[in-house]
N, CA, C and O atoms as a Maestro MAE file, in Angstrom:
{
 s_m_m2io_version
 :::
 2.0.0
}

f_m_ct {
 s_m_title
 :::
 protein
 m_atom[336] {
  # First column is atom index #
  i_m_mmod_type
  r_m_x_coord
  r_m_y_coord
  r_m_z_coord
  i_m_residue_number
  s_m_chain_name
  s_m_pdb_residue_name
  s_m_pdb_atom_name
  i_m_atomic_number
  :::
  1 25 -2.200 -7.048 14.760 1 A "MET " " N  " 7
  2 3 -2.042 -5.628 14.479 1 A "MET " " CA " 6
  3 2 -3.033 -5.234 13.384 1 A "MET " " C  " 6
  4 15 -3.228 -5.962 12.410 1 A "MET " " O  " 8
  5 25 -3.639 -4.096 13.559 2 A "THR " " N  " 7
  6 3 -4.564 -3.590 12.545 2 A "THR " " CA " 6
  7 2 -3.806 -2.699 11.565 2 A "THR " " C  " 6
  8 15 -2.653 -2.331 11.790 2 A "THR " " O  " 8
  9 25 -4.476 -2.371 10.492 3 A "ILE " " N  " 7
  10 3 -3.864 -1.523 9.468 3 A "ILE " " CA " 6
  11 2 -3.568 -0.121 10.013 3 A "ILE " " C  " 6
  12 15 -2.592 0.507 9.602 3 A "ILE " " O  " 8
  13 25 -4.394 0.368 10.926 4 A "HIS " " N  " 7
  14 3 -4.163 1.699 11.493 4 A "HIS " " CA " 6
  15 2 -3.032 1.689 12.520 4 A "HIS " " C  " 6
  16 15 -2.305 2.675 12.645 4 A "HIS " " O  " 8
  17 25 -2.875 0.598 13.250 5 A "GLN " " N  " 7
  18 3 -1.717 0.472 14.136 5 A "GLN " " CA " 6
  19 2 -0.435 0.416 13.309 5 A "GLN " " C  " 6
  20 15 0.586 0.994 13.682 5 A "GLN " " O  " 8
  21 25 -0.507 -0.285 12.186 6 A "PHE " " N  " 7
  22 3 0.635 -0.388 11.273 6 A "PHE " " CA " 6
  23 2 1.095 0.990 10.808 6 A "PHE " " C  " 6
  24 15 2.286 1.296 10.861 6 A "PHE " " O  " 8
  25 25 0.167 1.816 10.356 7 A "ILE " " N  " 7
  26 3 0.550 3.121 9.807 7 A "ILE " " CA " 6
  27 2 0.974 4.089 10.907 7 A "ILE " " C  " 6
  28 15 1.793 4.975 10.662 7 A "ILE " " O  " 8
  29 25 0.433 3.936 12.108 8 A "LYS " " N  " 7
  30 3 0.852 4.807 13.215 8 A "LYS " " CA " 6
  31 2 2.312 4.572 13.593 8 A "LYS " " C  " 6
  32 15 2.984 5.482 14.079 8 A "LYS " " O  " 8
  33 25 2.800 3.360 13.373 9 A "LYS " " N  " 7
  34 3 4.205 3.059 13.654 9 A "LYS " " CA " 6
  35 2 5.125 3.556 12.538 9 A "LYS " " C  " 6
  36 15 6.347 3.545 12.686 9 A "LYS " " O  " 8
  37 25 4.540 3.987 11.429 10 A "ARG " " N  " 7
  38 3 5.317 4.419 10.265 10 A "ARG " " CA " 6
  39 2 4.850 5.788 9.760 10 A "ARG " " C  " 6
  40 15 4.381 5.893 8.627 10 A "ARG " " O  " 8
  41 25 4.968 6.820 10.570 11 A "PRO " " N  " 7
  42 3 4.503 8.149 10.140 11 A "PRO " " CA " 6
  43 2 5.306 8.701 8.963 11 A "PRO " " C  " 6
  44 15 4.847 9.626 8.293 11 A "PRO " " O  " 8
  45 25 6.478 8.161 8.703 12 A "TYR " " N  " 7
  46 3 7.295 8.612 7.573 12 A "TYR " " CA " 6
  47 2 6.675 8.246 6.226 12 A "TYR " " C  " 6
  48 15 7.056 8.817 5.204 12 A "TYR " " O  " 8
  49 25 5.735 7.312 6.202 13 A "LEU " " N  " 7
  50 3 5.084 6.947 4.944 13 A "LEU " " CA " 6
  51 2 4.040 7.977 4.526 13 A "LEU " " C  " 6
  52 15 3.817 8.199 3.336 13 A "LEU " " O  " 8
  53 25 3.405 8.599 5.507 14 A "ILE " " N  " 7
  54 3 2.378 9.610 5.231 14 A "ILE " " CA " 6
  55 2 2.665 10.789 6.154 14 A "ILE " " C  " 6
  56 15 1.928 11.051 7.105 14 A "ILE " " O  " 8
  57 25 3.733 11.479 5.857 15 A "TRP " " N  " 7
  58 3 4.249 12.536 6.729 15 A "TRP " " CA " 6
  59 2 3.366 13.777 6.770 15 A "TRP " " C  " 6
  60 15 3.479 14.571 7.703 15 A "TRP " " O  " 8
  61 25 2.510 13.963 5.806 16 A "TYR " " N  " 7
  62 3 1.724 15.193 5.713 16 A "TYR " " CA " 6
  63 2 0.312 15.047 6.269 16 A "TYR " " C  " 6
  64 15 -0.469 15.995 6.201 16 A "TYR " " O  " 8
  65 25 -0.032 13.895 6.813 17 A "VAL " " N  " 7
  66 3 -1.363 13.652 7.359 17 A "VAL " " CA " 6
  67 2 -1.294 13.711 8.883 17 A "VAL " " C  " 6
  68 15 -0.437 13.079 9.501 17 A "VAL " " O  " 8
  69 25 -2.198 14.471 9.474 18 A "ARG " " N  " 7
  70 3 -2.201 14.598 10.936 18 A "ARG " " CA " 6
  71 2 -2.994 13.485 11.614 18 A "ARG " " C  " 6
  72 15 -2.526 12.901 12.591 18 A "ARG " " O  " 8
  73 25 -4.181 13.187 11.111 19 A "ASP " " N  " 7
  74 3 -5.038 12.187 11.747 19 A "ASP " " CA " 6
  75 2 -4.949 10.870 10.974 19 A "ASP " " C  " 6
  76 15 -5.673 10.663 10.000 19 A "ASP " " O  " 8
  77 25 -4.071 10.000 11.411 20 A "LEU " " N  " 7
  78 3 -3.841 8.741 10.706 20 A "LEU " " CA " 6
  79 2 -5.010 7.766 10.839 20 A "LEU " " C  " 6
  80 15 -5.131 6.836 10.041 20 A "LEU " " O  " 8
  81 25 -5.868 7.968 11.835 21 A "ASP " " N  " 7
  82 3 -7.023 7.081 12.017 21 A "ASP " " CA " 6
  83 2 -8.067 7.242 10.917 21 A "ASP " " C  " 6
  84 15 -8.879 6.342 10.701 21 A "ASP " " O  " 8
  85 25 -8.055 8.354 10.233 22 A "LYS " " N  " 7
  86 3 -9.055 8.605 9.190 22 A "LYS " " CA " 6
  87 2 -8.618 8.113 7.807 22 A "LYS " " C  " 6
  88 15 -9.371 8.232 6.841 22 A "LYS " " O  " 8
  89 25 -7.422 7.567 7.712 23 A "LEU " " N  " 7
  90 3 -6.939 7.075 6.425 23 A "LEU " " CA " 6
  91 2 -7.654 5.787 6.034 23 A "LEU " " C  " 6
  92 15 -7.951 4.945 6.881 23 A "LEU " " O  " 8
  93 25 -7.922 5.648 4.755 24 A "SER " " N  " 7
  94 3 -8.548 4.430 4.249 24 A "SER " " CA " 6
  95 2 -7.477 3.366 4.006 24 A "SER " " C  " 6
  96 15 -6.286 3.669 3.933 24 A "SER " " O  " 8
  97 25 -7.920 2.127 3.885 25 A "GLU " " N  " 7
  98 3 -6.991 1.047 3.542 25 A "GLU " " CA " 6
  99 2 -6.309 1.335 2.217 25 A "GLU " " C  " 6
  100 15 -5.121 1.060 2.052 25 A "GLU " " O  " 8
  101 25 -7.060 1.891 1.268 26 A "GLU " " N  " 7
  102 3 -6.514 2.181 -0.053 26 A "GLU " " CA " 6
  103 2 -5.351 3.166 0.035 26 A "GLU " " C  " 6
  104 15 -4.322 2.983 -0.616 26 A "GLU " " O  " 8
  105 25 -5.520 4.194 0.832 27 A "SER " " N  " 7
  106 3 -4.467 5.193 0.990 27 A "SER " " CA " 6
  107 2 -3.234 4.593 1.660 27 A "SER " " C  " 6
  108 15 -2.105 4.890 1.267 27 A "SER " " O  " 8
  109 25 -3.445 3.762 2.656 28 A "ILE " " N  " 7
  110 3 -2.324 3.134 3.355 28 A "ILE " " CA " 6
  111 2 -1.575 2.190 2.421 28 A "ILE " " C  " 6
  112 15 -0.344 2.160 2.431 28 A "ILE " " O  " 8
  113 25 -2.300 1.423 1.618 29 A "VAL " " N  " 7
  114 3 -1.655 0.528 0.648 29 A "VAL " " CA " 6
  115 2 -0.832 1.339 -0.345 29 A "VAL " " C  " 6
  116 15 0.326 1.013 -0.606 29 A "VAL " " O  " 8
  117 25 -1.422 2.385 -0.894 30 A "GLU " " N  " 7
  118 3 -0.728 3.211 -1.886 30 A "GLU " " CA " 6
  119 2 0.566 3.796 -1.326 30 A "GLU " " C  " 6
  120 15 1.609 3.730 -1.976 30 A "GLU " " O  " 8
  121 25 0.503 4.359 -0.144 31 A "HIS " " N  " 7
  122 3 1.687 4.985 0.432 31 A "HIS " " CA " 6
  123 2 2.736 3.962 0.853 31 A "HIS " " C  " 6
  124 15 3.934 4.228 0.756 31 A "HIS " " O  " 8
  125 25 2.302 2.812 1.311 32 A "THR " " N  " 7
  126 3 3.265 1.781 1.701 32 A "THR " " CA " 6
  127 2 3.985 1.231 0.480 32 A "THR " " C  " 6
  128 15 5.202 1.054 0.508 32 A "THR " " O  " 8
  129 25 3.249 0.959 -0.588 33 A "LEU " " N  " 7
  130 3 3.891 0.430 -1.792 33 A "LEU " " CA " 6
  131 2 4.796 1.474 -2.440 33 A "LEU " " C  " 6
  132 15 5.862 1.133 -2.953 33 A "LEU " " O  " 8
  133 25 4.387 2.725 -2.424 34 A "ASN " " N  " 7
  134 3 5.183 3.789 -3.043 34 A "ASN " " CA " 6
  135 2 6.411 4.175 -2.228 34 A "ASN " " C  " 6
  136 15 7.490 4.360 -2.791 34 A "ASN " " O  " 8
  137 25 6.265 4.299 -0.919 35 A "TYR " " N  " 7
  138 3 7.316 4.900 -0.096 35 A "TYR " " CA " 6
  139 2 7.928 3.967 0.936 35 A "TYR " " C  " 6
  140 15 8.955 4.300 1.528 35 A "TYR " " O  " 8
  141 25 7.329 2.816 1.166 36 A "GLY " " N  " 7
  142 3 7.838 1.912 2.189 36 A "GLY " " CA " 6
  143 2 9.000 1.070 1.696 36 A "GLY " " C  " 6
  144 15 9.237 0.951 0.494 36 A "GLY " " O  " 8
  145 25 9.719 0.490 2.643 37 A "ASP " " N  " 7
  146 3 10.768 -0.455 2.268 37 A "ASP " " CA " 6
  147 2 10.163 -1.860 2.238 37 A "ASP " " C  " 6
  148 15 8.968 -2.031 2.479 37 A "ASP " " O  " 8
  149 25 10.989 -2.858 1.943 38 A "TRP " " N  " 7
  150 3 10.468 -4.209 1.772 38 A "TRP " " CA " 6
  151 2 9.862 -4.750 3.070 38 A "TRP " " C  " 6
  152 15 8.873 -5.481 3.029 38 A "TRP " " O  " 8
  153 25 10.442 -4.400 4.217 39 A "ALA " " N  " 7
  154 3 9.895 -4.845 5.506 39 A "ALA " " CA " 6
  155 2 8.492 -4.272 5.724 39 A "ALA " " C  " 6
  156 15 7.611 -4.961 6.238 39 A "ALA " " O  " 8
  157 25 8.286 -3.018 5.333 40 A "ASP " " N  " 7
  158 3 6.958 -2.399 5.443 40 A "ASP " " CA " 6
  159 2 5.952 -3.133 4.559 40 A "ASP " " C  " 6
  160 15 4.829 -3.409 4.984 40 A "ASP " " O  " 8
  161 25 6.356 -3.445 3.339 41 A "VAL " " N  " 7
  162 3 5.470 -4.143 2.402 41 A "VAL " " CA " 6
  163 2 5.123 -5.531 2.935 41 A "VAL " " C  " 6
  164 15 3.966 -5.947 2.878 41 A "VAL " " O  " 8
  165 25 6.118 -6.245 3.451 42 A "CYS " " N  " 7
  166 3 5.863 -7.591 3.991 42 A "CYS " " CA " 6
  167 2 4.887 -7.548 5.157 42 A "CYS " " C  " 6
  168 15 4.010 -8.405 5.266 42 A "CYS " " O  " 8
  169 25 5.033 -6.561 6.022 43 A "GLU " " N  " 7
  170 3 4.112 -6.458 7.152 43 A "GLU " " CA " 6
  171 2 2.707 -6.084 6.682 43 A "GLU " " C  " 6
  172 15 1.721 -6.597 7.210 43 A "GLU " " O  " 8
  173 25 2.613 -5.203 5.701 44 A "LEU " " N  " 7
  174 3 1.309 -4.853 5.131 44 A "LEU " " CA " 6
  175 2 0.634 -6.091 4.548 44 A "LEU " " C  " 6
  176 15 -0.558 -6.311 4.764 44 A "LEU " " O  " 8
  177 25 1.393 -6.896 3.813 45 A "LEU " " N  " 7
  178 3 0.842 -8.115 3.222 45 A "LEU " " CA " 6
  179 2 0.416 -9.111 4.295 45 A "LEU " " C  " 6
  180 15 -0.556 -9.842 4.109 45 A "LEU " " O  " 8
  181 25 1.131 -9.146 5.408 46 A "ALA " " N  " 7
  182 3 0.758 -10.037 6.508 46 A "ALA " " CA " 6
  183 2 -0.552 -9.585 7.156 46 A "ALA " " C  " 6
  184 15 -1.343 -10.415 7.604 46 A "ALA " " O  " 8
  185 25 -0.777 -8.290 7.203 47 A "ILE " " N  " 7
  186 3 -1.994 -7.758 7.829 47 A "ILE " " CA " 6
  187 2 -3.200 -7.914 6.902 47 A "ILE " " C  " 6
  188 15 -4.231 -8.452 7.307 47 A "ILE " " O  " 8
  189 25 -3.071 -7.448 5.668 48 A "LEU " " N  " 7
  190 3 -4.212 -7.456 4.742 48 A "LEU " " CA " 6
  191 2 -4.326 -8.743 3.935 48 A "LEU " " C  " 6
  192 15 -5.421 -9.126 3.524 48 A "LEU " " O  " 8
  193 25 -3.220 -9.398 3.711 49 A "GLY " " N  " 7
  194 3 -3.194 -10.555 2.833 49 A "GLY " " CA " 6
  195 2 -2.819 -10.132 1.424 49 A "GLY " " C  " 6
  196 15 -3.084 -9.004 1.008 49 A "GLY " " O  " 8
  197 25 -2.208 -11.040 0.705 50 A "VAL " " N  " 7
  198 3 -1.737 -10.729 -0.646 50 A "VAL " " CA " 6
  199 2 -2.907 -10.469 -1.585 50 A "VAL " " C  " 6
  200 15 -2.863 -9.536 -2.387 50 A "VAL " " O  " 8
  201 25 -3.947 -11.280 -1.494 51 A "LYS " " N  " 7
  202 3 -5.077 -11.130 -2.424 51 A "LYS " " CA " 6
  203 2 -5.814 -9.811 -2.230 51 A "LYS " " C  " 6
  204 15 -6.163 -9.143 -3.204 51 A "LYS " " O  " 8
  205 25 -6.051 -9.433 -0.977 52 A "LYS " " N  " 7
  206 3 -6.757 -8.175 -0.717 52 A "LYS " " CA " 6
  207 2 -5.902 -6.985 -1.143 52 A "LYS " " C  " 6
  208 15 -6.411 -6.036 -1.740 52 A "LYS " " O  " 8
  209 25 -4.605 -7.033 -0.839 53 A "THR " " N  " 7
  210 3 -3.704 -5.956 -1.247 53 A "THR " " CA " 6
  211 2 -3.642 -5.866 -2.767 53 A "THR " " C  " 6
  212 15 -3.649 -4.769 -3.326 53 A "THR " " O  " 8
  213 25 -3.582 -7.009 -3.434 54 A "ALA " " N  " 7
  214 3 -3.556 -7.030 -4.900 54 A "ALA " " CA " 6
  215 2 -4.846 -6.455 -5.477 54 A "ALA " " C  " 6
  216 15 -4.807 -5.743 -6.481 54 A "ALA " " O  " 8
  217 25 -5.978 -6.752 -4.864 55 A "ALA " " N  " 7
  218 3 -7.259 -6.219 -5.340 55 A "ALA " " CA " 6
  219 2 -7.303 -4.705 -5.194 55 A "ALA " " C  " 6
  220 15 -7.767 -4.006 -6.095 55 A "ALA " " O  " 8
  221 25 -6.823 -4.195 -4.065 56 A "ILE " " N  " 7
  222 3 -6.780 -2.745 -3.856 56 A "ILE " " CA " 6
  223 2 -5.855 -2.101 -4.878 56 A "ILE " " C  " 6
  224 15 -6.208 -1.090 -5.486 56 A "ILE " " O  " 8
  225 25 -4.680 -2.675 -5.070 57 A "PHE " " N  " 7
  226 3 -3.709 -2.162 -6.035 57 A "PHE " " CA " 6
  227 2 -4.300 -2.159 -7.446 57 A "PHE " " C  " 6
  228 15 -4.150 -1.186 -8.184 57 A "PHE " " O  " 8
  229 25 -4.962 -3.235 -7.810 58 A "SER " " N  " 7
  230 3 -5.558 -3.346 -9.146 58 A "SER " " CA " 6
  231 2 -6.622 -2.273 -9.379 58 A "SER " " C  " 6
  232 15 -6.684 -1.685 -10.458 58 A "SER " " O  " 8
  233 25 -7.458 -2.019 -8.372 59 A "ARG " " N  " 7
  234 3 -8.465 -0.954 -8.488 59 A "ARG " " CA " 6
  235 2 -7.794 0.402 -8.654 59 A "ARG " " C  " 6
  236 15 -8.248 1.235 -9.439 59 A "ARG " " O  " 8
  237 25 -6.722 0.619 -7.920 60 A "GLN " " N  " 7
  238 3 -6.056 1.918 -7.963 60 A "GLN " " CA " 6
  239 2 -5.404 2.188 -9.319 60 A "GLN " " C  " 6
  240 15 -5.417 3.324 -9.793 60 A "GLN " " O  " 8
  241 25 -4.844 1.174 -9.935 61 A "ILE " " N  " 7
  242 3 -4.152 1.412 -11.210 61 A "ILE " " CA " 6
  243 2 -5.089 1.334 -12.408 61 A "ILE " " C  " 6
  244 15 -4.674 1.598 -13.536 61 A "ILE " " O  " 8
  245 25 -6.349 0.974 -12.176 62 A "SER " " N  " 7
  246 3 -7.289 0.884 -13.293 62 A "SER " " CA " 6
  247 2 -7.994 2.209 -13.576 62 A "SER " " C  " 6
  248 15 -8.676 2.338 -14.593 62 A "SER " " O  " 8
  249 25 -7.841 3.182 -12.703 63 A "GLY " " N  " 7
  250 3 -8.486 4.475 -12.902 63 A "GLY " " CA " 6
  251 2 -7.668 5.397 -13.788 63 A "GLY " " C  " 6
  252 15 -6.586 5.038 -14.252 63 A "GLY " " O  " 8
  253 25 -8.198 6.587 -14.016 64 A "LYS " " N  " 7
  254 3 -7.499 7.575 -14.841 64 A "LYS " " CA " 6
  255 2 -6.302 8.169 -14.107 64 A "LYS " " C  " 6
  256 15 -5.228 8.347 -14.682 64 A "LYS " " O  " 8
  257 25 -6.505 8.467 -12.839 65 A "ARG " " N  " 7
  258 3 -5.446 9.097 -12.052 65 A "ARG " " CA " 6
  259 2 -4.698 8.020 -11.267 65 A "ARG " " C  " 6
  260 15 -5.274 7.343 -10.415 65 A "ARG " " O  " 8
  261 25 -3.430 7.876 -11.562 66 A "ILE " " N  " 7
  262 3 -2.605 6.867 -10.904 66 A "ILE " " CA " 6
  263 2 -1.493 7.583 -10.155 66 A "ILE " " C  " 6
  264 15 -0.742 8.365 -10.737 66 A "ILE " " O  " 8
  265 25 -1.394 7.309 -8.859 67 A "ASN " " N  " 7
  266 3 -0.406 7.982 -8.025 67 A "ASN " " CA " 6
  267 2 0.858 7.160 -7.802 67 A "ASN " " C  " 6
  268 15 1.710 7.550 -7.005 67 A "ASN " " O  " 8
  269 25 0.990 6.051 -8.480 68 A "TYR " " N  " 7
  270 3 2.169 5.213 -8.307 68 A "TYR " " CA " 6
  271 2 3.286 5.654 -9.240 68 A "TYR " " C  " 6
  272 15 3.044 6.046 -10.382 68 A "TYR " " O  " 8
  273 25 4.500 5.585 -8.741 69 A "ASP " " N  " 7
  274 3 5.676 5.774 -9.578 69 A "ASP " " CA " 6
  275 2 5.661 4.658 -10.628 69 A "ASP " " C  " 6
  276 15 5.325 3.523 -10.292 69 A "ASP " " O  " 8
  277 25 6.013 4.939 -11.883 70 A "PRO " " N  " 7
  278 3 5.948 3.907 -12.925 70 A "PRO " " CA " 6
  279 2 6.750 2.640 -12.609 70 A "PRO " " C  " 6
  280 15 6.304 1.539 -12.929 70 A "PRO " " O  " 8
  281 25 7.912 2.778 -11.993 71 A "LYS " " N  " 7
  282 3 8.722 1.602 -11.654 71 A "LYS " " CA " 6
  283 2 8.055 0.772 -10.557 71 A "LYS " " C  " 6
  284 15 8.060 -0.458 -10.600 71 A "LYS " " O  " 8
  285 25 7.487 1.460 -9.587 72 A "ILE " " N  " 7
  286 3 6.785 0.777 -8.494 72 A "ILE " " CA " 6
  287 2 5.567 0.045 -9.047 72 A "ILE " " C  " 6
  288 15 5.309 -1.104 -8.687 72 A "ILE " " O  " 8
  289 25 4.826 0.711 -9.918 73 A "MET " " N  " 7
  290 3 3.630 0.114 -10.499 73 A "MET " " CA " 6
  291 2 3.994 -1.137 -11.301 73 A "MET " " C  " 6
  292 15 3.323 -2.163 -11.183 73 A "MET " " O  " 8
  293 25 5.029 -1.062 -12.100 74 A "ASN " " N  " 7
  294 3 5.449 -2.212 -12.891 74 A "ASN " " CA " 6
  295 2 5.878 -3.369 -11.992 74 A "ASN " " C  " 6
  296 15 5.501 -4.516 -12.231 74 A "ASN " " O  " 8
  297 25 6.661 -3.069 -10.965 75 A "TYR " " N  " 7
  298 3 7.127 -4.123 -10.057 75 A "TYR " " CA " 6
  299 2 5.949 -4.843 -9.407 75 A "TYR " " C  " 6
  300 15 5.899 -6.073 -9.403 75 A "TYR " " O  " 8
  301 25 5.008 -4.087 -8.863 76 A "PHE " " N  " 7
  302 3 3.904 -4.729 -8.152 76 A "PHE " " CA " 6
  303 2 2.893 -5.370 -9.095 76 A "PHE " " C  " 6
  304 15 2.189 -6.293 -8.686 76 A "PHE " " O  " 8
  305 25 2.796 -4.919 -10.331 77 A "LYS " " N  " 7
  306 3 1.991 -5.652 -11.315 77 A "LYS " " CA " 6
  307 2 2.565 -7.050 -11.493 77 A "LYS " " C  " 6
  308 15 1.834 -8.040 -11.475 77 A "LYS " " O  " 8
  309 25 3.880 -7.120 -11.665 78 A "LEU " " N  " 7
  310 3 4.542 -8.415 -11.831 78 A "LEU " " CA " 6
  311 2 4.443 -9.257 -10.556 78 A "LEU " " C  " 6
  312 15 4.174 -10.457 -10.615 78 A "LEU " " O  " 8
  313 25 4.659 -8.628 -9.427 79 A "TYR " " N  " 7
  314 3 4.619 -9.335 -8.140 79 A "TYR " " CA " 6
  315 2 3.241 -9.941 -7.887 79 A "TYR " " C  " 6
  316 15 3.126 -11.123 -7.561 79 A "TYR " " O  " 8
  317 25 2.202 -9.131 -8.037 80 A "PHE " " N  " 7
  318 3 0.856 -9.624 -7.743 80 A "PHE " " CA " 6
  319 2 0.367 -10.612 -8.799 80 A "PHE " " C  " 6
  320 15 -0.429 -11.496 -8.483 80 A "PHE " " O  " 8
  321 25 0.820 -10.486 -10.036 81 A "SER " " N  " 7
  322 3 0.416 -11.467 -11.048 81 A "SER " " CA " 6
  323 2 1.015 -12.841 -10.733 81 A "SER " " C  " 6
  324 15 0.463 -13.869 -11.126 81 A "SER " " O  " 8
  325 25 2.130 -12.851 -10.035 82 A "ARG " " N  " 7
  326 3 2.760 -14.119 -9.686 82 A "ARG " " CA " 6
  327 2 2.264 -14.696 -8.356 82 A "ARG " " C  " 6
  328 15 2.059 -15.905 -8.242 82 A "ARG " " O  " 8
  329 25 2.073 -13.842 -7.362 83 A "TYR " " N  " 7
  330 3 1.805 -14.326 -6.007 83 A "TYR " " CA " 6
  331 2 0.367 -14.166 -5.523 83 A "TYR " " C  " 6
  332 15 0.007 -14.728 -4.489 83 A "TYR " " O  " 8
  333 25 -0.452 -13.422 -6.235 84 A "ALA " " N  " 7
  334 3 -1.835 -13.231 -5.765 84 A "ALA " " CA " 6
  335 2 -2.796 -14.163 -6.479 84 A "ALA " " C  " 6
  336 15 -3.996 -14.137 -6.208 84 A "ALA " " O  " 8
  :::
 }
 m_bond[335] {
  # First column is bond index #
  i_m_from
  i_m_to
  i_m_order
  :::
  1 1 2 1
  2 2 3 1
  3 3 4 2
  4 3 5 1
  5 5 6 1
  6 6 7 1
  7 7 8 2
  8 7 9 1
  9 9 10 1
  10 10 11 1
  11 11 12 2
  12 11 13 1
  13 13 14 1
  14 14 15 1
  15 15 16 2
  16 15 17 1
  17 17 18 1
  18 18 19 1
  19 19 20 2
  20 19 21 1
  21 21 22 1
  22 22 23 1
  23 23 24 2
  24 23 25 1
  25 25 26 1
  26 26 27 1
  27 27 28 2
  28 27 29 1
  29 29 30 1
  30 30 31 1
  31 31 32 2
  32 31 33 1
  33 33 34 1
  34 34 35 1
  35 35 36 2
  36 35 37 1
  37 37 38 1
  38 38 39 1
  39 39 40 2
  40 39 41 1
  41 41 42 1
  42 42 43 1
  43 43 44 2
  44 43 45 1
  45 45 46 1
  46 46 47 1
  47 47 48 2
  48 47 49 1
  49 49 50 1
  50 50 51 1
  51 51 52 2
  52 51 53 1
  53 53 54 1
  54 54 55 1
  55 55 56 2
  56 55 57 1
  57 57 58 1
  58 58 59 1
  59 59 60 2
  60 59 61 1
  61 61 62 1
  62 62 63 1
  63 63 64 2
  64 63 65 1
  65 65 66 1
  66 66 67 1
  67 67 68 2
  68 67 69 1
  69 69 70 1
  70 70 71 1
  71 71 72 2
  72 71 73 1
  73 73 74 1
  74 74 75 1
  75 75 76 2
  76 75 77 1
  77 77 78 1
  78 78 79 1
  79 79 80 2
  80 79 81 1
  81 81 82 1
  82 82 83 1
  83 83 84 2
  84 83 85 1
  85 85 86 1
  86 86 87 1
  87 87 88 2
  88 87 89 1
  89 89 90 1
  90 90 91 1
  91 91 92 2
  92 91 93 1
  93 93 94 1
  94 94 95 1
  95 95 96 2
  96 95 97 1
  97 97 98 1
  98 98 99 1
  99 99 100 2
  100 99 101 1
  101 101 102 1
  102 102 103 1
  103 103 104 2
  104 103 105 1
  105 105 106 1
  106 106 107 1
  107 107 108 2
  108 107 109 1
  109 109 110 1
  110 110 111 1
  111 111 112 2
  112 111 113 1
  113 113 114 1
  114 114 115 1
  115 115 116 2
  116 115 117 1
  117 117 118 1
  118 118 119 1
  119 119 120 2
  120 119 121 1
  121 121 122 1
  122 122 123 1
  123 123 124 2
  124 123 125 1
  125 125 126 1
  126 126 127 1
  127 127 128 2
  128 127 129 1
  129 129 130 1
  130 130 131 1
  131 131 132 2
  132 131 133 1
  133 133 134 1
  134 134 135 1
  135 135 136 2
  136 135 137 1
  137 137 138 1
  138 138 139 1
  139 139 140 2
  140 139 141 1
  141 141 142 1
  142 142 143 1
  143 143 144 2
  144 143 145 1
  145 145 146 1
  146 146 147 1
  147 147 148 2
  148 147 149 1
  149 149 150 1
  150 150 151 1
  151 151 152 2
  152 151 153 1
  153 153 154 1
  154 154 155 1
  155 155 156 2
  156 155 157 1
  157 157 158 1
  158 158 159 1
  159 159 160 2
  160 159 161 1
  161 161 162 1
  162 162 163 1
  163 163 164 2
  164 163 165 1
  165 165 166 1
  166 166 167 1
  167 167 168 2
  168 167 169 1
  169 169 170 1
  170 170 171 1
  171 171 172 2
  172 171 173 1
  173 173 174 1
  174 174 175 1
  175 175 176 2
  176 175 177 1
  177 177 178 1
  178 178 179 1
  179 179 180 2
  180 179 181 1
  181 181 182 1
  182 182 183 1
  183 183 184 2
  184 183 185 1
  185 185 186 1
  186 186 187 1
  187 187 188 2
  188 187 189 1
  189 189 190 1
  190 190 191 1
  191 191 192 2
  192 191 193 1
  193 193 194 1
  194 194 195 1
  195 195 196 2
  196 195 197 1
  197 197 198 1
  198 198 199 1
  199 199 200 2
  200 199 201 1
  201 201 202 1
  202 202 203 1
  203 203 204 2
  204 203 205 1
  205 205 206 1
  206 206 207 1
  207 207 208 2
  208 207 209 1
  209 209 210 1
  210 210 211 1
  211 211 212 2
  212 211 213 1
  213 213 214 1
  214 214 215 1
  215 215 216 2
  216 215 217 1
  217 217 218 1
  218 218 219 1
  219 219 220 2
  220 219 221 1
  221 221 222 1
  222 222 223 1
  223 223 224 2
  224 223 225 1
  225 225 226 1
  226 226 227 1
  227 227 228 2
  228 227 229 1
  229 229 230 1
  230 230 231 1
  231 231 232 2
  232 231 233 1
  233 233 234 1
  234 234 235 1
  235 235 236 2
  236 235 237 1
  237 237 238 1
  238 238 239 1
  239 239 240 2
  240 239 241 1
  241 241 242 1
  242 242 243 1
  243 243 244 2
  244 243 245 1
  245 245 246 1
  246 246 247 1
  247 247 248 2
  248 247 249 1
  249 249 250 1
  250 250 251 1
  251 251 252 2
  252 251 253 1
  253 253 254 1
  254 254 255 1
  255 255 256 2
  256 255 257 1
  257 257 258 1
  258 258 259 1
  259 259 260 2
  260 259 261 1
  261 261 262 1
  262 262 263 1
  263 263 264 2
  264 263 265 1
  265 265 266 1
  266 266 267 1
  267 267 268 2
  268 267 269 1
  269 269 270 1
  270 270 271 1
  271 271 272 2
  272 271 273 1
  273 273 274 1
  274 274 275 1
  275 275 276 2
  276 275 277 1
  277 277 278 1
  278 278 279 1
  279 279 280 2
  280 279 281 1
  281 281 282 1
  282 282 283 1
  283 283 284 2
  284 283 285 1
  285 285 286 1
  286 286 287 1
  287 287 288 2
  288 287 289 1
  289 289 290 1
  290 290 291 1
  291 291 292 2
  292 291 293 1
  293 293 294 1
  294 294 295 1
  295 295 296 2
  296 295 297 1
  297 297 298 1
  298 298 299 1
  299 299 300 2
  300 299 301 1
  301 301 302 1
  302 302 303 1
  303 303 304 2
  304 303 305 1
  305 305 306 1
  306 306 307 1
  307 307 308 2
  308 307 309 1
  309 309 310 1
  310 310 311 1
  311 311 312 2
  312 311 313 1
  313 313 314 1
  314 314 315 1
  315 315 316 2
  316 315 317 1
  317 317 318 1
  318 318 319 1
  319 319 320 2
  320 319 321 1
  321 321 322 1
  322 322 323 1
  323 323 324 2
  324 323 325 1
  325 325 326 1
  326 326 327 1
  327 327 328 2
  328 327 329 1
  329 329 330 1
  330 330 331 1
  331 331 332 2
  332 331 333 1
  333 333 334 1
  334 334 335 1
  335 335 336 2
  :::
 }
}
């Protein structure tokens, strides 16, 4: 399964986007970590891999504008520091 097939099966994660094929990996990772359940996160990690997902997450939280909920950001900082 590709990352775009993954997000097409989960339109509830990005409910306001019409063309899901134009989404970047970064956007899909952000929305899955923020709004997905644990099964969604596990499938995302199976598709992209823990290291690649952790790298995307790390780039996203290193900028000025961070779109992650503070609790979500803290959880995945701890998660990726242990497993990536």
